[in-house]
N, CA, C and O atoms as CSV, one atom per row, in Angstrom:
chain,resi,resn,atom,element,x,y,z
A,1,UNK,N,N,10.840,37.305,53.263
A,1,UNK,CA,C,10.026,37.249,52.068
A,1,UNK,C,C,9.644,35.807,51.737
A,1,UNK,O,O,8.517,35.547,51.316
A,2,UNK,N,N,10.559,34.887,51.922
A,2,UNK,CA,C,10.279,33.503,51.565
A,2,UNK,C,C,9.140,32.902,52.377
A,2,UNK,O,O,8.495,31.953,51.929
A,3,UNK,N,N,8.880,33.447,53.582
A,3,UNK,CA,C,7.779,32.943,54.394
A,3,UNK,C,C,6.423,33.394,53.837
A,3,UNK,O,O,5.407,32.747,54.094
A,4,UNK,N,N,6.399,34.480,53.089
A,4,UNK,CA,C,5.155,35.017,52.557
A,4,UNK,C,C,4.745,34.387,51.224
A,4,UNK,O,O,3.559,34.324,50.903
A,5,UNK,N,N,5.703,33.934,50.472
A,5,UNK,CA,C,5.430,33.397,49.137
A,5,UNK,C,C,5.329,31.874,49.166
A,5,UNK,O,O,5.934,31.232,50.025
A,6,UNK,N,N,4.573,31.293,48.238
A,6,UNK,CA,C,4.526,29.826,48.149
A,6,UNK,C,C,5.931,29.274,47.928
A,6,UNK,O,O,6.784,29.955,47.360
A,7,UNK,N,N,6.169,28.066,48.366
A,7,UNK,CA,C,7.506,27.483,48.317
A,7,UNK,C,C,8.055,27.370,46.888
A,7,UNK,O,O,9.266,27.468,46.686
A,8,UNK,N,N,7.193,27.170,45.913
A,8,UNK,CA,C,7.661,27.022,44.532
A,8,UNK,C,C,7.485,28.288,43.697
A,8,UNK,O,O,7.545,28.235,42.468
A,9,UNK,N,N,7.268,29.428,44.360
A,9,UNK,CA,C,7.008,30.688,43.646
A,9,UNK,C,C,8.132,31.023,42.665
A,9,UNK,O,O,7.866,31.339,41.505
A,10,UNK,N,N,9.362,30.958,43.112
A,10,UNK,CA,C,10.470,31.364,42.252
A,10,UNK,C,C,10.695,30.371,41.116
A,10,UNK,O,O,11.106,30.764,40.024
A,11,UNK,N,N,10.432,29.095,41.361
A,11,UNK,CA,C,10.541,28.099,40.289
A,11,UNK,C,C,9.504,28.371,39.205
A,11,UNK,O,O,9.813,28.335,38.014
A,12,UNK,N,N,8.271,28.642,39.629
A,12,UNK,CA,C,7.213,28.913,38.658
A,12,UNK,C,C,7.470,30.215,37.912
A,12,UNK,O,O,7.186,30.304,36.718
A,13,UNK,N,N,7.996,31.217,38.588
A,13,UNK,CA,C,8.323,32.476,37.943
A,13,UNK,C,C,9.441,32.276,36.917
A,13,UNK,O,O,9.405,32.863,35.835
A,14,UNK,N,N,10.420,31.458,37.250
A,14,UNK,CA,C,11.503,31.167,36.314
A,14,UNK,C,C,10.963,30.445,35.086
A,14,UNK,O,O,11.401,30.706,33.965
A,15,UNK,N,N,10.016,29.543,35.294
A,15,UNK,CA,C,9.401,28.846,34.169
A,15,UNK,C,C,8.647,29.817,33.270
A,15,UNK,O,O,8.711,29.706,32.046
A,16,UNK,N,N,7.930,30.771,33.871
A,16,UNK,CA,C,7.189,31.757,33.085
A,16,UNK,C,C,8.148,32.640,32.293
A,16,UNK,O,O,7.871,32.985,31.144
A,17,UNK,N,N,9.260,33.002,32.893
A,17,UNK,CA,C,10.251,33.819,32.184
A,17,UNK,C,C,10.826,33.039,30.998
A,17,UNK,O,O,11.102,33.616,29.946
A,18,UNK,N,N,11.002,31.741,31.170
A,18,UNK,CA,C,11.486,30.899,30.074
A,18,UNK,C,C,10.464,30.859,28.945
A,18,UNK,O,O,10.829,30.950,27.773
A,19,UNK,N,N,9.189,30.724,29.290
A,19,UNK,CA,C,8.124,30.719,28.284
A,19,UNK,C,C,8.097,32.064,27.545
A,19,UNK,O,O,7.975,32.097,26.320
A,20,UNK,N,N,8.208,33.150,28.277
A,20,UNK,CA,C,8.217,34.481,27.654
A,20,UNK,C,C,9.384,34.618,26.684
A,20,UNK,O,O,9.220,35.127,25.575
A,21,UNK,N,N,10.549,34.168,27.100
A,21,UNK,CA,C,11.733,34.244,26.245
A,21,UNK,C,C,11.542,33.393,24.993
A,21,UNK,O,O,11.925,33.803,23.898
A,22,UNK,N,N,10.956,32.217,25.151
A,22,UNK,CA,C,10.684,31.349,24.000
A,22,UNK,C,C,9.725,32.029,23.028
A,22,UNK,O,O,9.967,32.039,21.821
A,23,UNK,N,N,8.647,32.591,23.546
A,23,UNK,CA,C,7.678,33.258,22.683
A,23,UNK,C,C,8.317,34.440,21.962
A,23,UNK,O,O,8.089,34.637,20.768
A,24,UNK,N,N,9.108,35.221,22.675
A,24,UNK,CA,C,9.777,36.366,22.038
A,24,UNK,C,C,10.734,35.913,20.942
A,24,UNK,O,O,10.838,36.563,19.902
A,25,UNK,N,N,11.430,34.808,21.164
A,25,UNK,CA,C,12.336,34.273,20.147
A,25,UNK,C,C,11.548,33.839,18.913
A,25,UNK,O,O,11.955,34.119,17.786
A,26,UNK,N,N,10.432,33.162,19.122
A,26,UNK,CA,C,9.590,32.747,17.997
A,26,UNK,C,C,9.021,33.950,17.252
A,26,UNK,O,O,8.983,33.964,16.022
A,27,UNK,N,N,8.579,34.960,18.004
A,27,UNK,CA,C,8.072,36.186,17.377
A,27,UNK,C,C,9.164,36.869,16.563
A,27,UNK,O,O,8.934,37.323,15.443
A,28,UNK,N,N,10.344,36.932,17.143
A,28,UNK,CA,C,11.467,37.594,16.465
A,28,UNK,C,C,11.817,36.878,15.164
A,28,UNK,O,O,12.109,37.519,14.154
A,29,UNK,N,N,11.788,35.557,15.195
A,29,UNK,CA,C,12.107,34.784,13.992
A,29,UNK,C,C,11.019,34.890,12.929
A,29,UNK,O,O,11.312,34.815,11.736
A,30,UNK,N,N,9.772,35.063,13.348
A,30,UNK,CA,C,8.680,35.119,12.378
A,30,UNK,C,C,8.371,36.547,11.911
A,30,UNK,O,O,7.740,36.729,10.870
A,31,UNK,N,N,8.802,37.540,12.655
A,31,UNK,CA,C,8.519,38.944,12.319
A,31,UNK,C,C,9.794,39.777,12.422
A,31,UNK,O,O,9.847,40.762,13.159
A,32,UNK,N,N,10.794,39.379,11.695
A,32,UNK,CA,C,12.106,40.024,11.781
A,32,UNK,C,C,12.045,41.518,11.486
A,32,UNK,O,O,12.750,42.306,12.117
A,33,UNK,N,N,11.212,41.908,10.537
A,33,UNK,CA,C,11.119,43.316,10.136
A,33,UNK,C,C,10.651,44.204,11.296
A,33,UNK,O,O,11.187,45.293,11.501
A,34,UNK,N,N,9.665,43.743,12.041
A,34,UNK,CA,C,9.134,44.527,13.165
A,34,UNK,C,C,10.188,44.639,14.263
A,34,UNK,O,O,10.402,45.719,14.814
A,35,UNK,N,N,10.842,43.527,14.581
A,35,UNK,CA,C,11.877,43.569,15.611
A,35,UNK,C,C,13.054,44.436,15.173
A,35,UNK,O,O,13.620,45.165,15.988
A,36,UNK,N,N,13.427,44.366,13.906
A,36,UNK,CA,C,14.522,45.210,13.403
A,36,UNK,C,C,14.157,46.688,13.529
A,36,UNK,O,O,14.992,47.512,13.902
A,37,UNK,N,N,12.908,47.014,13.215
A,37,UNK,CA,C,12.452,48.405,13.333
A,37,UNK,C,C,12.532,48.878,14.788
A,37,UNK,O,O,13.036,49.968,15.059
A,38,UNK,N,N,12.036,48.064,15.720
A,38,UNK,CA,C,12.093,48.443,17.132
A,38,UNK,C,C,13.534,48.558,17.615
A,38,UNK,O,O,13.862,49.444,18.405
A,39,UNK,N,N,14.377,47.675,17.146
A,39,UNK,CA,C,15.785,47.735,17.515
A,39,UNK,C,C,16.435,49.007,16.976
A,39,UNK,O,O,17.251,49.625,17.660
A,40,UNK,N,N,16.077,49.399,15.757
A,40,UNK,CA,C,16.633,50.611,15.138
A,40,UNK,C,C,16.308,51.869,15.941
A,40,UNK,O,O,17.128,52.783,16.031
A,41,UNK,N,N,15.114,51.911,16.521
A,41,UNK,CA,C,14.751,53.104,17.304
A,41,UNK,C,C,15.018,52.911,18.800
A,41,UNK,O,O,14.699,53.781,19.611
A,42,UNK,N,N,15.605,51.765,19.155
A,42,UNK,CA,C,15.979,51.512,20.537
A,42,UNK,C,C,14.819,51.149,21.439
A,42,UNK,O,O,14.859,51.425,22.638
A,43,UNK,N,N,13.786,50.535,20.886
A,43,UNK,CA,C,12.571,50.293,21.663
A,43,UNK,C,C,12.185,48.820,21.773
A,43,UNK,O,O,11.058,48.516,22.163
A,44,UNK,N,N,13.078,47.911,21.444
A,44,UNK,CA,C,12.739,46.487,21.509
A,44,UNK,C,C,12.389,46.067,22.940
A,44,UNK,O,O,11.565,45.176,23.144
A,45,UNK,N,N,13.010,46.702,23.913
A,45,UNK,CA,C,12.737,46.381,25.311
A,45,UNK,C,C,11.271,46.607,25.683
A,45,UNK,O,O,10.719,45.867,26.497
A,46,UNK,N,N,10.643,47.619,25.097
A,46,UNK,CA,C,9.232,47.890,25.407
A,46,UNK,C,C,8.333,46.752,24.938
A,46,UNK,O,O,7.367,46.405,25.617
A,47,UNK,N,N,8.644,46.169,23.783
A,47,UNK,CA,C,7.865,45.026,23.320
A,47,UNK,C,C,8.067,43.835,24.251
A,47,UNK,O,O,7.108,43.140,24.591
A,48,UNK,N,N,9.295,43.601,24.659
A,48,UNK,CA,C,9.563,42.498,25.579
A,48,UNK,C,C,8.774,42.679,26.873
A,48,UNK,O,O,8.180,41.729,27.383
A,49,UNK,N,N,8.772,43.893,27.395
A,49,UNK,CA,C,8.020,44.156,28.623
A,49,UNK,C,C,6.525,43.914,28.425
A,49,UNK,O,O,5.853,43.387,29.312
A,50,UNK,N,N,6.009,44.302,27.260
A,50,UNK,CA,C,4.586,44.099,26.978
A,50,UNK,C,C,4.251,42.607,26.960
A,50,UNK,O,O,3.262,42.186,27.559
A,51,UNK,N,N,5.065,41.817,26.282
A,51,UNK,CA,C,4.813,40.375,26.206
A,51,UNK,C,C,4.882,39.753,27.604
A,51,UNK,O,O,4.051,38.912,27.946
A,52,UNK,N,N,5.858,40.159,28.406
A,52,UNK,CA,C,5.933,39.655,29.780
A,52,UNK,C,C,4.679,40.027,30.565
A,52,UNK,O,O,4.134,39.196,31.290
A,53,UNK,N,N,4.218,41.268,30.425
A,53,UNK,CA,C,3.000,41.695,31.128
A,53,UNK,C,C,1.794,40.877,30.683
A,53,UNK,O,O,0.996,40.434,31.509
A,54,UNK,N,N,1.667,40.679,29.365
A,54,UNK,CA,C,0.546,39.885,28.860
A,54,UNK,C,C,0.537,38.502,29.507
A,54,UNK,O,O,-0.489,38.055,30.020
A,55,UNK,N,N,1.669,37.838,29.478
A,55,UNK,CA,C,1.713,36.460,29.958
A,55,UNK,C,C,1.625,36.358,31.471
A,55,UNK,O,O,0.934,35.481,31.989
A,56,UNK,N,N,2.303,37.228,32.181
A,56,UNK,CA,C,2.287,37.154,33.642
A,56,UNK,C,C,0.934,37.547,34.223
A,56,UNK,O,O,0.554,37.066,35.291
A,57,UNK,N,N,0.205,38.419,33.527
A,57,UNK,CA,C,-1.116,38.832,34.021
A,57,UNK,C,C,-2.249,38.098,33.309
A,57,UNK,O,O,-3.420,38.415,33.514
A,58,UNK,N,N,-1.903,37.120,32.476
A,58,UNK,CA,C,-2.872,36.407,31.642
A,58,UNK,C,C,-3.717,37.387,30.825
A,58,UNK,O,O,-4.936,37.244,30.725
A,59,UNK,N,N,-3.051,38.375,30.251
A,59,UNK,CA,C,-3.612,39.331,29.292
A,59,UNK,C,C,-4.549,40.373,29.890
A,59,UNK,O,O,-5.247,41.062,29.146
A,60,UNK,N,N,-4.583,40.507,31.198
A,60,UNK,CA,C,-5.414,41.557,31.793
A,60,UNK,C,C,-4.755,42.926,31.621
A,60,UNK,O,O,-5.443,43.922,31.402
A,61,UNK,N,N,-3.434,42.976,31.718
A,61,UNK,CA,C,-2.729,44.245,31.548
A,61,UNK,C,C,-2.518,44.538,30.067
A,61,UNK,O,O,-2.181,43.645,29.290
A,62,UNK,N,N,-2.714,45.765,29.694
A,62,UNK,CA,C,-2.427,46.260,28.354
A,62,UNK,C,C,-3.245,45.614,27.242
A,62,UNK,O,O,-2.807,45.584,26.092
A,63,UNK,N,N,-4.422,45.099,27.569
A,63,UNK,CA,C,-5.356,44.654,26.538
A,63,UNK,C,C,-6.754,45.130,26.927
A,63,UNK,O,O,-7.026,45.434,28.089
A,64,UNK,N,N,-7.621,45.184,25.936
A,64,UNK,CA,C,-8.995,45.624,26.218
A,64,UNK,C,C,-9.748,44.525,26.962
A,64,UNK,O,O,-9.359,43.357,26.928
A,65,UNK,N,N,-10.822,44.911,27.630
A,65,UNK,CA,C,-11.605,43.920,28.367
A,65,UNK,C,C,-12.229,42.888,27.428
A,65,UNK,O,O,-12.395,41.728,27.808
A,66,UNK,N,N,-12.575,43.296,26.212
A,66,UNK,CA,C,-13.112,42.327,25.245
A,66,UNK,C,C,-12.059,41.273,24.910
A,66,UNK,O,O,-12.359,40.082,24.827
A,67,UNK,N,N,-10.831,41.728,24.721
A,67,UNK,CA,C,-9.755,40.795,24.379
A,67,UNK,C,C,-9.478,39.821,25.511
A,67,UNK,O,O,-9.457,38.609,25.295
A,68,UNK,N,N,-9.264,40.338,26.720
A,68,UNK,CA,C,-8.883,39.394,27.772
A,68,UNK,C,C,-10.043,38.487,28.172
A,68,UNK,O,O,-9.811,37.356,28.599
A,69,UNK,N,N,-11.276,38.950,28.045
A,69,UNK,CA,C,-12.418,38.066,28.327
A,69,UNK,C,C,-12.460,36.903,27.338
A,69,UNK,O,O,-12.690,35.756,27.720
A,70,UNK,N,N,-12.241,37.210,26.089
A,70,UNK,CA,C,-12.221,36.181,25.048
A,70,UNK,C,C,-11.062,35.207,25.284
A,70,UNK,O,O,-11.235,33.992,25.197
A,71,UNK,N,N,-9.892,35.751,25.579
A,71,UNK,CA,C,-8.718,34.909,25.819
A,71,UNK,C,C,-8.954,33.998,27.020
A,71,UNK,O,O,-8.623,32.814,26.967
A,72,UNK,N,N,-9.518,34.530,28.093
A,72,UNK,CA,C,-9.779,33.720,29.282
A,72,UNK,C,C,-10.793,32.618,28.987
A,72,UNK,O,O,-10.626,31.488,29.447
A,73,UNK,N,N,-11.827,32.928,28.237
A,73,UNK,CA,C,-12.810,31.900,27.886
A,73,UNK,C,C,-12.137,30.754,27.140
A,73,UNK,O,O,-12.337,29.584,27.467
A,74,UNK,N,N,-11.347,31.097,26.148
A,74,UNK,CA,C,-10.678,30.057,25.361
A,74,UNK,C,C,-9.591,29.344,26.156
A,74,UNK,O,O,-9.337,28.160,25.936
A,75,UNK,N,N,-8.952,30.054,27.076
A,75,UNK,CA,C,-7.954,29.430,27.938
A,75,UNK,C,C,-8.597,28.327,28.778
A,75,UNK,O,O,-8.023,27.251,28.942
A,76,UNK,N,N,-9.783,28.600,29.305
A,76,UNK,CA,C,-10.483,27.596,30.104
A,76,UNK,C,C,-10.963,26.423,29.254
A,76,UNK,O,O,-11.042,25.295,29.739
A,77,UNK,N,N,-11.283,26.687,27.988
A,77,UNK,CA,C,-11.760,25.621,27.104
A,77,UNK,C,C,-10.634,24.796,26.498
A,77,UNK,O,O,-10.728,23.571,26.427
A,78,UNK,N,N,-9.569,25.463,26.062
A,78,UNK,CA,C,-8.548,24.782,25.277
A,78,UNK,C,C,-7.203,24.628,25.963
A,78,UNK,O,O,-6.356,23.871,25.489
A,79,UNK,N,N,-6.989,25.324,27.062
A,79,UNK,CA,C,-5.726,25.181,27.783
A,79,UNK,C,C,-4.686,26.221,27.402
A,79,UNK,O,O,-4.975,27.212,26.731
A,80,UNK,N,N,-3.472,25.962,27.850
A,80,UNK,CA,C,-2.413,26.969,27.749
A,80,UNK,C,C,-1.940,27.272,26.337
A,80,UNK,O,O,-1.261,28.277,26.127
A,81,UNK,N,N,-2.271,26.448,25.376
A,81,UNK,CA,C,-1.892,26.750,23.992
A,81,UNK,C,C,-2.474,28.096,23.561
A,81,UNK,O,O,-1.926,28.758,22.679
A,82,UNK,N,N,-3.565,28.495,24.174
A,82,UNK,CA,C,-4.199,29.780,23.864
A,82,UNK,C,C,-3.283,30.944,24.225
A,82,UNK,O,O,-3.331,31.985,23.570
A,83,UNK,N,N,-2.453,30.791,25.251
A,83,UNK,CA,C,-1.529,31.861,25.621
A,83,UNK,C,C,-0.560,32.160,24.479
A,83,UNK,O,O,-0.257,33.319,24.200
A,84,UNK,N,N,-0.084,31.117,23.830
A,84,UNK,CA,C,0.814,31.296,22.690
A,84,UNK,C,C,0.063,31.931,21.515
A,84,UNK,O,O,0.527,32.895,20.907
A,85,UNK,N,N,-1.090,31.372,21.217
A,85,UNK,CA,C,-1.883,31.888,20.102
A,85,UNK,C,C,-2.286,33.342,20.327
A,85,UNK,O,O,-2.258,34.146,19.395
A,86,UNK,N,N,-2.657,33.682,21.551
A,86,UNK,CA,C,-3.062,35.055,21.853
A,86,UNK,C,C,-1.895,36.016,21.687
A,86,UNK,O,O,-2.064,37.108,21.145
A,87,UNK,N,N,-0.726,35.625,22.144
A,87,UNK,CA,C,0.446,36.486,22.002
A,87,UNK,C,C,0.742,36.735,20.530
A,87,UNK,O,O,0.956,37.877,20.126
A,88,UNK,N,N,0.757,35.676,19.727
A,88,UNK,CA,C,1.024,35.832,18.298
A,88,UNK,C,C,-0.081,36.631,17.616
A,88,UNK,O,O,0.196,37.484,16.773
A,89,UNK,N,N,-1.336,36.357,17.980
A,89,UNK,CA,C,-2.452,37.076,17.370
A,89,UNK,C,C,-2.433,38.552,17.701
A,89,UNK,O,O,-2.594,39.389,16.813
A,90,UNK,N,N,-2.238,38.885,18.965
A,90,UNK,CA,C,-2.189,40.298,19.354
A,90,UNK,C,C,-0.996,40.995,18.712
A,90,UNK,O,O,-1.094,42.148,18.293
A,91,UNK,N,N,0.119,40.296,18.636
A,91,UNK,CA,C,1.289,40.888,17.995
A,91,UNK,C,C,1.015,41.195,16.526
A,91,UNK,O,O,1.400,42.252,16.025
A,92,UNK,N,N,0.354,40.278,15.846
A,92,UNK,CA,C,0.031,40.529,14.436
A,92,UNK,C,C,-0.941,41.700,14.283
A,92,UNK,O,O,-0.849,42.476,13.332
A,93,UNK,N,N,-1.872,41.816,15.230
A,93,UNK,CA,C,-2.849,42.907,15.175
A,93,UNK,C,C,-2.160,44.258,15.345
A,93,UNK,O,O,-2.540,45.226,14.685
A,94,UNK,N,N,-1.164,44.341,16.209
A,94,UNK,CA,C,-0.519,45.631,16.467
A,94,UNK,C,C,0.731,45.885,15.623
A,94,UNK,O,O,1.269,46.992,15.648
A,95,UNK,N,N,1.199,44.891,14.882
A,95,UNK,CA,C,2.490,45.026,14.198
A,95,UNK,C,C,2.511,46.143,13.153
A,95,UNK,O,O,3.533,46.809,12.991
A,96,UNK,N,N,1.411,46.357,12.448
A,96,UNK,CA,C,1.390,47.438,11.452
A,96,UNK,C,C,1.591,48.798,12.134
A,96,UNK,O,O,2.311,49.658,11.627
A,97,UNK,N,N,0.948,48.973,13.282
A,97,UNK,CA,C,1.098,50.225,14.018
A,97,UNK,C,C,2.487,50.359,14.637
A,97,UNK,O,O,3.002,51.469,14.772
A,98,UNK,N,N,3.090,49.245,15.009
A,98,UNK,CA,C,4.460,49.289,15.525
A,98,UNK,C,C,5.392,49.860,14.461
A,98,UNK,O,O,6.310,50.617,14.777
A,99,UNK,N,N,5.159,49.501,13.213
A,99,UNK,CA,C,6.030,49.982,12.130
A,99,UNK,C,C,5.906,51.496,11.923
A,99,UNK,O,O,6.782,52.101,11.305
A,100,UNK,N,N,4.850,52.110,12.421
A,100,UNK,CA,C,4.678,53.563,12.311
A,100,UNK,C,C,5.304,54.334,13.465
A,100,UNK,O,O,5.327,55.565,13.443
A,101,UNK,N,N,5.808,53.637,14.464
A,101,UNK,CA,C,6.455,54.292,15.597
A,101,UNK,C,C,7.808,54.833,15.142
A,101,UNK,O,O,8.585,54.129,14.497
A,102,UNK,N,N,8.076,56.079,15.483
A,102,UNK,CA,C,9.308,56.728,15.008
A,102,UNK,C,C,10.306,57.081,16.102
A,102,UNK,O,O,11.432,57.474,15.795
A,103,UNK,N,N,9.924,56.952,17.369
A,103,UNK,CA,C,10.857,57.304,18.437
A,103,UNK,C,C,10.624,56.403,19.639
A,103,UNK,O,O,9.601,55.726,19.747
A,104,UNK,N,N,11.586,56.414,20.524
A,104,UNK,CA,C,11.477,55.604,21.730
A,104,UNK,C,C,10.344,56.115,22.624
A,104,UNK,O,O,9.701,55.334,23.327
A,105,UNK,N,N,10.105,57.424,22.594
A,105,UNK,CA,C,9.006,57.998,23.385
A,105,UNK,C,C,7.655,57.521,22.858
A,105,UNK,O,O,6.768,57.169,23.636
A,106,UNK,N,N,7.503,57.512,21.526
A,106,UNK,CA,C,6.267,56.988,20.921
A,106,UNK,C,C,6.081,55.521,21.270
A,106,UNK,O,O,4.965,55.078,21.541
A,107,UNK,N,N,7.176,54.770,21.262
A,107,UNK,CA,C,7.105,53.341,21.584
A,107,UNK,C,C,6.638,53.137,23.016
A,107,UNK,O,O,5.785,52.289,23.281
A,108,UNK,N,N,7.191,53.910,23.936
A,108,UNK,CA,C,6.791,53.788,25.329
A,108,UNK,C,C,5.306,54.082,25.495
A,108,UNK,O,O,4.597,53.338,26.172
A,109,UNK,N,N,4.835,55.159,24.883
A,109,UNK,CA,C,3.416,55.512,24.955
A,109,UNK,C,C,2.551,54.428,24.328
A,109,UNK,O,O,1.521,54.048,24.884
A,110,UNK,N,N,2.972,53.936,23.176
A,110,UNK,CA,C,2.210,52.907,22.466
A,110,UNK,C,C,2.072,51.651,23.327
A,110,UNK,O,O,0.961,51.162,23.529
A,111,UNK,N,N,3.185,51.129,23.834
A,111,UNK,CA,C,3.141,49.871,24.574
A,111,UNK,C,C,2.512,50.006,25.949
A,111,UNK,O,O,1.960,49.035,26.468
A,112,UNK,N,N,2.581,51.179,26.550
A,112,UNK,CA,C,1.988,51.365,27.872
A,112,UNK,C,C,0.507,51.750,27.809
A,112,UNK,O,O,-0.262,51.383,28.698
A,113,UNK,N,N,0.099,52.484,26.770
A,113,UNK,CA,C,-1.255,53.048,26.754
A,113,UNK,C,C,-2.122,52.623,25.571
A,113,UNK,O,O,-3.323,52.416,25.743
A,114,UNK,N,N,-1.567,52.493,24.421
A,114,UNK,CA,C,-2.366,52.298,23.208
A,114,UNK,C,C,-2.795,50.851,22.959
A,114,UNK,O,O,-3.829,50.618,22.333
A,115,UNK,N,N,-2.025,49.885,23.434
A,115,UNK,CA,C,-2.370,48.492,23.121
A,115,UNK,C,C,-3.702,48.074,23.729
A,115,UNK,O,O,-4.351,47.161,23.219
A,116,UNK,N,N,-4.114,48.721,24.800
A,116,UNK,CA,C,-5.397,48.386,25.426
A,116,UNK,C,C,-6.582,48.930,24.635
A,116,UNK,O,O,-7.727,48.596,24.940
A,117,UNK,N,N,-6.329,49.761,23.628
A,117,UNK,CA,C,-7.408,50.352,22.846
A,117,UNK,C,C,-7.835,49.478,21.669
A,117,UNK,O,O,-8.856,49.749,21.037
A,118,UNK,N,N,-7.077,48.453,21.374
A,118,UNK,CA,C,-7.450,47.556,20.280
A,118,UNK,C,C,-8.601,46.674,20.747
A,118,UNK,O,O,-8.556,46.109,21.840
A,119,UNK,N,N,-9.633,46.557,19.915
A,119,UNK,CA,C,-10.757,45.704,20.345
A,119,UNK,C,C,-11.483,45.076,19.160
A,119,UNK,O,O,-12.700,44.899,19.205
A,120,UNK,N,N,-10.745,44.737,18.097
A,120,UNK,CA,C,-11.337,44.040,16.964
A,120,UNK,C,C,-11.396,42.548,17.293
A,120,UNK,O,O,-10.470,41.793,16.995
A,121,UNK,N,N,-12.488,42.148,17.904
A,121,UNK,CA,C,-12.635,40.789,18.392
A,121,UNK,C,C,-12.620,39.757,17.261
A,121,UNK,O,O,-12.119,38.649,17.450
A,122,UNK,N,N,-13.154,40.102,16.102
A,122,UNK,CA,C,-13.148,39.174,14.969
A,122,UNK,C,C,-11.722,38.825,14.550
A,122,UNK,O,O,-11.419,37.666,14.268
A,123,UNK,N,N,-10.851,39.831,14.511
A,123,UNK,CA,C,-9.454,39.579,14.154
A,123,UNK,C,C,-8.787,38.675,15.186
A,123,UNK,O,O,-8.079,37.729,14.838
A,124,UNK,N,N,-9.023,38.981,16.454
A,124,UNK,CA,C,-8.415,38.168,17.504
A,124,UNK,C,C,-8.910,36.728,17.424
A,124,UNK,O,O,-8.109,35.799,17.522
A,125,UNK,N,N,-10.211,36.526,17.248
A,125,UNK,CA,C,-10.746,35.175,17.139
A,125,UNK,C,C,-10.178,34.439,15.935
A,125,UNK,O,O,-9.945,33.231,15.992
A,126,UNK,N,N,-9.958,35.158,14.858
A,126,UNK,CA,C,-9.339,34.555,13.685
A,126,UNK,C,C,-7.988,33.944,14.049
A,126,UNK,O,O,-7.698,32.802,13.692
A,127,UNK,N,N,-7.167,34.711,14.761
A,127,UNK,CA,C,-5.851,34.218,15.149
A,127,UNK,C,C,-5.906,33.143,16.231
A,127,UNK,O,O,-5.048,32.261,16.273
A,128,UNK,N,N,-6.900,33.211,17.099
A,128,UNK,CA,C,-6.992,32.231,18.183
A,128,UNK,C,C,-7.569,30.901,17.729
A,128,UNK,O,O,-7.167,29.846,18.219
A,129,UNK,N,N,-8.503,30.948,16.802
A,129,UNK,CA,C,-9.212,29.719,16.431
A,129,UNK,C,C,-8.752,29.155,15.088
A,129,UNK,O,O,-8.524,27.951,14.965
A,130,UNK,N,N,-8.617,30.009,14.095
A,130,UNK,CA,C,-8.321,29.534,12.748
A,130,UNK,C,C,-6.842,29.336,12.509
A,130,UNK,O,O,-6.440,28.311,11.959
A,131,UNK,N,N,-6.025,30.289,12.908
A,131,UNK,CA,C,-4.574,30.224,12.632
A,131,UNK,C,C,-3.883,29.215,13.492
A,131,UNK,O,O,-2.670,29.039,13.385
């Protein structure tokens, strides 16, 4: 396997995992109520997986094409700070709906299928540019 992958692949992957963990810690500290709710229904892992997917795929997975196109444009203009802003912005956009999840099955469906249906570009731009 090591012959197929770039020599620094695992180092870069470890760095990305560290960034994901940092972002999740910041999200948890700023949105304790949402994380407590997910923890109560046993679904915090689904949110963690979603954030990892967003960052590792640069928001192509589990977001609408309008969202990831906007994020990519701003990423090219402003740099990696947009990855942090996009994660926080998307989390704020979906957090109200997260609070309506009542079971682990609903959480799995929500994080795997429903997050790509959000496409309020004005809200996302607000969080990416103004906040």
